[in-house]
N, C-alpha and C positions, 0 to 999 in steps of 0.2 A: 884517409878520410873518404876517398872515392869508393874504396872497397867496403867501408862501413855503411855508406849510404846505399850501395848496391845490395848488401846483406839485409839491411832494414827493409828495403823495398820488397825484396823476395819474401821476407817474413810476413809483411803486410798482405802481399798477394796470396800467400799460402793460407793465412788466417781467414782472408775473405772467401777463398775457395772452400775452406773447411766449413765456414758459417753457412754457405749456400747448400752444403751437403747435409746439414742438420735436418733430421726428420721431424715432422709434426708429432705431437703427443696428444693424448686425451685431454690434458690440461692446456695444451697450446694448439688449437685446431686451425692453424694458419699456414699459408704458403711460405711465408718468410720467417726466419728465426727471430726477427725483431721487426718493429714497425720501421718503415723506410720513407724517406722524403719523396714526395710525389706531387703530381698536379692533375686535376681533373679538367676536362674540356667539355663544355656544355653547348647545347643548341644556342645559336646566336653569338658564339665566340667567347662566352663568359668562361672564366677559369678560376681555380682556387687551389692554393697550396697548403699542404699539411703533411703529417707523417701517417702513412696508410699501411694497411695489410688486407689480404683477401681471406675471408673466412671459408674454410674448406667444407663446412656443412651446408652452405647456402650460395656460395659464389658471391657473397655480399661484400661491400666495401666498408671497412672499419677505419676509424681514425682516433687519435688520442688528443684530448683537450682537457686541460686542468687535471691531468692525472687519471682521467676516466676514459674508457673505451666506449665509443658510440658508433652508430651505424649511419652511413650516408644514404639517403634516398637516391636510387638510380634514375629517377624521373628526370628527363632532360639531359642526362649525361650521355655523351657520344663515346668518349674513351677516357681512360686514366693511364697516365704514365707513372710507374713506380720504379725508381732507380732507372735501369736501362730497359725495363720491360714495358710493353704496351698491352692494355686490356681493353677489348671492345665490349660495349654494352649490347648483349644479345638477349633480347626478351627479359631484361631485368637482371640477368646474371653477367658478371664480368669475366670474360674468357680471354686467356692469354693469346695474343697474336703470334703465330709462329712464322707466317709468311703472308704476303698479300700481292695482289695484282689488280688491274683495273676492274676486273669482273667480280672480285670478292676476296675473301680471307680464308686462311687456314688457321683454326683456333684450337686450343687445348683446354679441356675442362678437367680439373682435379677436384674430386669430391671425396669427403671422408666416408669410409665404409663403417658406419656405426654399428651395423648389424653384426660385424665381426668382433665387436668389443663386448664381451660378456664376462661378468665376474661372478664369484660365488654368491654374492648378495644381490644379484640382479643385473640387468643390462644397463649400460651407460645411458644416462638420461633419466634414471629413476631417482629415488630419494637417497642417493649415496652420499657419503661424506668423505672429505679428505682429512685423514687423521692428523697429518702434519700441521695443517693450518686451520682446520675446523670449518672450511667452506663447504657449502652444499651445492649439489648440481640442481639445475632447474630445467623445466620443459616449456619455456616461453615461446619456442619457435618450432611447433610441429612435433613430430615423433622422435626427434633426436635432441640431445642436450645442447645448450647454447654455450655458455661460458661458466667456468667455476666461479669467477668473479669478474666484474668489469673494471676493477681497480688495476690499472696497468702495471704498477710496480709489484703488487702482490701476485698477479698472474705470471709475470716474468720470472719471479723468484721460485715458482713451483712448477714451471713448465716441464722440467726433467724429472719430476717426482711421480710420473705416471708412465704407463706403457705407450709404445709407439702406436700412432693412429694409422690404421691401414687406409690406403687410398685406391679409388677407382679412377683411372686416367683414360680419357676418351679424346679422340681427335675428330674434329668436324670441319666441313666446308660451309662457309657462309656465302650463299649465292642469292642475291636479291633478298627476299624475305624468307628464304629457306635455310634452315639449319640442318645439314645433311651429314649423317655419320660417314666417316671416310672409309668406305668399303665399296666394292664393285656392285653388290646387290642394291644398296641404298641409292647410289648415284644412278644406276641403270633404271631405277624406278621413277626417276624424275620425268615429268611430262615433257614430251618432245624428244626424248633420247632414243636414238636408234640403237638397240641393244647389240646387234651384230657389228655395226660400224664402231661402236664404243669399245667392244671387246677387241677388235682389231687394233684400235688406237692404243689401248692399254698394252697389248703385246708388242706393238711396234716401238713403243717408247719405254718398255721395261718398267712400268710404273710400280713403285713400291709404296704401299699405302701408309707407311709410317714416315715417309720422307717428305717434309713440308715443301721442298722445292719441286719434287715430282708432282705433288698435289696442286701446286700452282698451275702446272700444265693441264691438269684435269679441269680446273676452273676455267682456264682460257678455252679449252676445247668445248665445254658446255655452253659458255656464254657467247661464243662466236659462231655457233652453228645456227 
């Protein structure tokens, strides 16, 4: 029995890991392969629970209610916890927190690269149709398509019936009111930064710009000078 339980646990962990590795598609432009239980925290300490996902075209927060996908206004939201991940509201977009310190946050932004999705009958977001289900794409949100349908079950059923959605992934430092791209040039350009001293700090600490824990040191350096 003990061996069986151990095997079952291993299978569950493996399936969970596999699910996290699923890639977004044109029909499913979301960070997670399904909507996940989460909680929002607002100014004043208010909170709300639902099943959420982050839309990769907007960095917007979506939730499911009565079988339909809707968008949550980010006004007043401080952060959202989805599963084990935390997303901070930065200028209306929800960005994943990779690390934090007293002086700020290291965040990751994932955005769909719709410009890379082109088909023979036009670019994604045009008046295309999904032959399998008969849904049509729309352009309610700017220059990129939004959702094939906002019916949760229908969207879930066709998420793998389209090509992989390419992503642009960027890492930023959030320092005060500044959203700064995580690279030497951008951080050096901040007001008050001594470029020579900063360069020496980077060399002495072997800072790697894709390492969240190293970037925490950068934030501490900037905010304590």
